[in-house]
C-alpha positions as CSV (number, residue, x, y, z in Angstrom):
1,M,30.8,-48.2,1.7
2,T,32.0,-49.4,5.2
3,N,30.4,-52.5,6.7
4,I,29.0,-51.9,10.3
5,T,28.5,-55.4,11.9
6,R,26.2,-56.2,14.3
7,R,27.9,-56.2,17.3
8,T,29.4,-52.7,16.6
9,A,25.6,-51.5,15.8
10,L,24.7,-53.0,19.3
11,G,27.6,-51.4,21.0
12,S,27.1,-47.8,19.9
13,A,22.9,-48.1,20.6
14,V,24.4,-49.2,24.4
15,A,26.5,-46.5,24.8
16,L,24.0,-44.2,23.4
17,L,21.4,-45.1,25.8
18,A,24.2,-44.9,28.6
19,T,24.8,-41.1,27.4
20,P,23.2,-39.2,30.3
21,A,22.0,-36.5,27.8
22,V,19.8,-38.5,26.3
23,S,19.5,-41.0,28.8
24,T,15.9,-43.4,28.5
25,L,15.7,-42.5,32.5
26,A,16.2,-38.8,32.1
27,L,13.7,-38.7,29.0
28,A,11.0,-40.5,31.4
29,Q,11.1,-38.4,34.4
30,P,8.2,-35.7,34.4
31,A,8.5,-32.3,35.1
32,R,8.7,-31.0,38.7
33,Q,5.4,-30.7,40.2
34,H,4.3,-27.6,42.4
35,R,1.4,-28.1,44.6
36,V,0.7,-24.9,46.5
37,P,-2.1,-24.0,49.0
38,Y,-4.7,-21.7,47.1
39,S,-3.0,-22.1,44.2
40,A,-4.4,-23.9,41.0
41,G,-2.2,-26.0,38.6
42,T,1.3,-27.5,39.5
43,N,3.5,-26.6,36.7
44,A,6.5,-24.0,37.1
45,P,6.7,-20.7,35.6
46,R,8.3,-20.9,31.9
47,L,9.5,-17.3,33.0
48,R,13.0,-17.9,35.5
49,A,12.7,-15.2,38.1
50,P,16.0,-13.6,38.4
51,A,18.0,-13.6,41.8
52,F,16.3,-11.4,44.6
53,A,13.0,-11.1,42.6
54,T,10.3,-9.7,44.7
55,D,6.5,-10.8,45.3
56,C,5.5,-7.3,46.7
57,H,1.9,-8.6,47.5
58,F,0.9,-11.5,49.4
59,H,-0.8,-12.0,52.8
60,I,-0.5,-14.3,55.7
61,Y,-3.9,-15.7,57.7
62,D,-3.8,-16.8,61.0
63,D,-6.9,-17.6,63.2
64,R,-5.4,-17.5,66.3
65,F,-5.6,-13.6,65.8
66,P,-9.4,-12.7,66.3
67,P,-11.2,-10.9,63.0
68,A,-11.9,-7.4,62.8
69,P,-15.6,-5.8,61.6
70,G,-15.9,-5.8,57.8
71,G,-12.7,-7.9,57.1
72,L,-12.5,-10.3,54.2
73,P,-12.4,-13.7,55.7
74,A,-9.6,-16.1,54.2
75,P,-8.5,-19.6,55.4
76,N,-5.1,-19.8,57.0
77,A,-2.0,-19.3,54.7
78,S,0.7,-19.7,56.8
79,A,4.7,-18.7,55.8
80,D,5.1,-22.3,55.4
81,D,2.7,-22.4,52.7
82,Y,4.1,-19.3,51.1
83,R,7.6,-21.0,50.7
84,K,6.1,-24.1,48.3
85,L,4.9,-20.9,46.3
86,Q,8.5,-19.1,46.5
87,A,9.8,-22.7,45.6
88,R,7.1,-22.7,42.9
89,I,7.8,-19.6,41.2
90,G,11.0,-18.7,41.6
91,T,11.2,-15.1,43.5
92,T,14.0,-14.3,46.9
93,R,12.1,-11.7,48.8
94,G,8.5,-10.7,49.6
95,V,6.2,-8.2,51.0
96,I,3.6,-9.3,53.2
97,V,0.6,-6.9,52.8
98,Q,-1.8,-6.6,56.3
99,P,-5.4,-7.9,55.0
100,S,-8.5,-6.5,56.4
101,L,-9.2,-9.1,58.0
102,Y,-7.1,-8.1,60.9
103,G,-7.9,-4.1,60.9
104,V,-5.2,-2.5,62.7
105,D,-3.9,-5.5,64.4
106,N,-0.8,-6.3,62.7
107,R,0.5,-9.3,64.4
108,P,-0.2,-11.7,61.9
109,T,1.6,-9.8,59.5
110,M,4.6,-8.8,61.6
111,E,4.9,-12.5,62.7
112,G,4.8,-13.7,59.3
113,V,7.8,-11.2,58.4
114,K,9.9,-13.0,61.1
115,A,9.2,-16.1,60.5
116,L,9.9,-15.8,56.8
117,G,13.4,-13.4,57.8
118,G,15.5,-10.9,56.5
119,N,14.3,-10.8,52.8
120,F,10.7,-10.0,53.7
121,R,9.1,-6.4,54.5
122,A,5.5,-5.9,55.4
123,V,2.7,-3.0,54.8
124,A,1.1,-2.5,57.7
125,V,-2.5,-1.1,58.8
126,V,-2.8,1.9,61.3
127,N,-5.1,4.6,62.0
128,D,-4.9,8.1,63.7
129,K,-4.6,6.9,66.8
130,V,-1.1,4.9,66.4
131,T,1.6,6.4,68.7
132,D,5.2,7.1,67.3
133,A,6.2,4.4,69.6
134,E,4.2,1.6,67.8
135,L,5.2,2.9,64.5
136,Q,8.6,2.4,65.1
137,A,8.3,-0.8,66.7
138,L,6.8,-1.9,63.4
139,H,9.6,-0.3,61.5
140,D,12.1,-1.9,63.3
141,G,10.3,-5.2,62.5
142,G,10.4,-4.7,58.9
143,A,7.0,-2.2,57.9
144,R,7.7,-0.3,55.7
145,G,4.6,1.2,54.4
146,I,0.7,1.7,55.0
147,R,-2.0,0.6,53.3
148,F,-5.3,2.3,52.9
149,N,-8.5,-0.6,52.0
150,L,-10.9,1.9,51.0
151,A,-13.0,-0.6,48.9
152,Q,-15.1,-1.4,52.1
153,V,-15.7,0.9,55.4
154,G,-12.9,-0.4,57.8
155,A,-10.0,0.5,59.7
156,T,-9.0,3.8,57.5
157,S,-10.4,6.2,56.0
158,P,-9.5,9.0,53.4
159,E,-9.3,11.9,56.4
160,M,-6.3,9.8,57.6
161,V,-4.5,9.9,54.8
162,E,-2.6,13.2,55.0
163,P,-2.1,13.2,58.7
164,L,-1.0,9.8,58.3
165,A,1.4,10.5,55.4
166,A,3.2,13.3,57.0
167,R,4.2,10.8,59.6
168,V,5.6,8.0,57.8
169,S,7.1,9.9,55.3
170,R,9.6,11.0,57.7
171,M,10.5,7.3,58.2
172,G,10.9,6.3,54.6
173,W,7.7,5.0,54.0
174,H,5.0,5.0,51.5
175,L,1.0,4.9,51.2
176,Q,-0.6,2.0,49.7
177,F,-4.2,2.2,48.6
178,N,-6.9,-0.8,47.5
179,L,-9.6,1.2,46.1
180,P,-12.2,0.9,43.1
181,A,-11.8,3.3,40.3
182,A,-15.3,5.2,41.4
183,K,-13.6,5.6,44.5
184,L,-10.2,6.8,43.1
185,L,-12.2,9.7,40.8
186,E,-13.7,10.7,43.9
187,L,-10.7,11.3,45.9
188,K,-8.8,12.6,42.6
189,D,-8.1,16.1,44.5
190,L,-6.7,14.3,47.5
191,F,-4.4,11.9,45.3
192,L,-2.9,14.8,43.1
193,R,-2.1,16.8,46.8
194,V,-0.7,14.1,48.6
195,N,2.9,14.8,49.2
196,A,4.5,11.2,49.7
197,T,5.0,8.2,47.8
198,M,1.7,6.6,46.7
199,V,1.4,2.9,45.5
200,F,-2.0,1.5,44.2
201,D,-3.0,-2.1,44.2
202,H,-3.9,-4.3,41.6
203,L,-3.3,-2.1,38.5
204,A,-5.5,0.7,40.6
205,H,-8.6,-1.3,39.9
206,V,-9.0,-0.1,36.1
207,P,-12.5,-1.2,34.7
208,H,-13.0,-2.9,31.6
209,P,-14.2,-3.5,28.9
210,D,-13.2,0.6,28.9
211,G,-9.4,-0.1,30.4
212,V,-6.6,2.4,29.2
213,N,-9.8,4.5,27.9
214,H,-11.6,4.6,31.2
215,A,-11.2,8.1,33.4
216,S,-9.4,6.4,36.6
217,F,-6.4,5.6,34.0
218,A,-6.4,8.9,32.8
219,L,-5.9,10.2,36.3
220,M,-3.3,7.0,37.0
221,R,-1.2,8.6,34.1
222,Q,-1.2,12.0,35.5
223,L,-0.2,10.5,39.2
224,L,2.5,8.4,37.7
225,A,3.7,11.9,35.8
226,K,4.2,14.0,39.1
227,G,6.6,11.2,40.1
228,N,5.4,10.0,43.7
229,T,3.2,7.1,42.2
230,W,3.5,3.6,41.9
231,V,1.7,0.9,40.6
232,K,1.5,-3.1,41.6
233,L,1.6,-5.2,38.4
234,S,-1.0,-7.3,40.2
235,G,-4.3,-8.9,40.4
236,A,-5.0,-9.5,36.7
237,Y,-8.3,-11.6,37.6
238,A,-9.7,-8.7,39.9
239,D,-11.1,-6.5,37.1
240,T,-11.0,-9.0,34.2
241,K,-13.7,-9.4,32.0
242,V,-11.6,-12.2,29.8
243,G,-10.2,-14.4,32.2
244,A,-7.5,-16.6,32.0
245,P,-5.0,-17.5,30.7
246,S,-4.5,-14.2,28.9
247,Y,-6.2,-11.9,31.0
248,S,-6.2,-9.8,27.5
249,D,-7.9,-6.8,29.1
250,S,-6.1,-6.6,32.3
251,S,-2.8,-7.3,30.5
252,A,-3.2,-3.9,27.8
253,V,-3.9,-1.9,31.2
254,A,-0.7,-3.7,33.0
255,R,1.5,-3.0,29.3
256,A,0.4,0.7,29.2
257,Y,1.7,1.3,33.1
258,A,4.7,-0.4,32.2
259,E,5.4,1.7,29.4
260,L,4.7,5.0,31.0
261,R,6.8,4.4,34.1
262,P,8.7,1.1,34.3
263,D,11.0,2.7,36.9
264,H,7.7,2.3,39.4
265,M,6.1,-0.9,38.7
266,V,6.4,-3.4,40.8
267,W,5.3,-6.9,41.0
268,G,2.8,-8.8,43.2
269,S,1.1,-12.4,43.5
270,D,-1.8,-11.5,45.7
271,W,-1.5,-15.0,47.0
272,P,-3.8,-16.7,48.6
273,H,-6.1,-14.8,46.3
274,P,-8.6,-13.7,49.4
275,T,-11.4,-12.3,46.6
276,E,-11.4,-15.5,44.7
277,K,-13.5,-18.8,45.9
278,P,-11.7,-21.8,46.8
279,D,-12.5,-23.7,43.6
280,N,-11.2,-20.7,41.5
281,K,-7.7,-19.7,42.5
282,P,-5.9,-18.6,39.9
283,N,-2.5,-20.3,38.4
284,D,0.4,-18.7,39.8
285,A,2.8,-19.7,37.6
286,T,0.5,-17.9,34.8
287,L,0.4,-14.9,36.9
288,I,3.9,-14.3,36.9
289,D,4.3,-15.6,33.4
290,L,2.0,-12.3,32.2
291,L,5.5,-10.4,32.9
292,S,6.8,-11.5,29.6
293,N,4.0,-10.0,27.8
294,W,3.2,-6.7,30.4
295,V,7.0,-5.8,30.4
296,P,8.8,-7.9,27.3
297,D,12.0,-6.0,27.7
298,A,14.3,-8.1,29.6
299,T,16.1,-4.9,31.3
300,K,13.0,-3.6,32.3
301,R,11.5,-6.5,33.7
302,H,14.4,-7.0,35.8
303,A,13.9,-3.6,37.1
304,V,10.7,-4.5,38.0
305,L,11.1,-7.5,40.1
306,V,14.2,-6.6,41.5
307,E,15.2,-3.1,41.3
308,N,12.3,-1.2,41.7
309,P,11.3,-3.4,44.8
310,A,14.8,-2.4,46.5
311,R,14.2,1.2,46.4
312,L,10.7,1.1,47.4
313,Y,10.9,-1.6,50.3
314,D,14.6,-0.5,51.3
315,F,16.2,-3.9,50.5
316,P,19.5,-4.3,50.3
317,R,21.3,-3.3,46.8
318,T,22.6,-5.8,44.7
């Protein structure tokens, strides 16, 4: 057996410590911490977002603009704040959705798009009094859809859906809906009749514990089969009875949607989570990590994050 001298052993130990791969400095450094307004936790996601991954649902709030009657209030959430979320979750592109707080005053949303740049789009809120010139100005600013928040009385109503659908479809836009399951079922005939692209927020708010056995999911299955309907895999916390971190009830619904039409699914953070109290904001790293469970196939998950949003929101194809 070869004898190892004390000097040789010490020299080997020094060399080992000097190697970058095992340096004590590298081992001692903590993982990067991300402090994002209106987002719990500071950890990075386990899921690595691909290039051009898109957050298809978040809001900008700016109290320079007056609130509309009935709008859901929220504190300021700026473009700079959102950049911090981007750095945390790794997305490249995004879609700012006009919140109910501002009614048809789309200035906070459109200024947000301008501040964030060409990798961003908007979903605006308009009513039946909007002019063609106003629609064109919104289009030029990055809008590619209009939202109907039918969860409460506000700027839009079901009666406006078909007239506005005819106008915005010509521009390549879609109609986005936020509404509870009961309202979805009440308007079943309307949704089956609409000849336009429709996008339903937050898993279409399928209620629990019924989940995929609820009549609203059966209607969504029917709409997805028609080919003009999309679903946002977002808002896991909106209707859950189980809660974080698994959101297992919402997750079952999300997986079922993704299995039905992976080509018509997109993902969104819903930052700054306006429906949640300040001391109960979700962890956005957890929310994007849910996609590994919801869409386990890597190719389909890439479509949800990149290709599908490019088609729906008119981003450049990669």
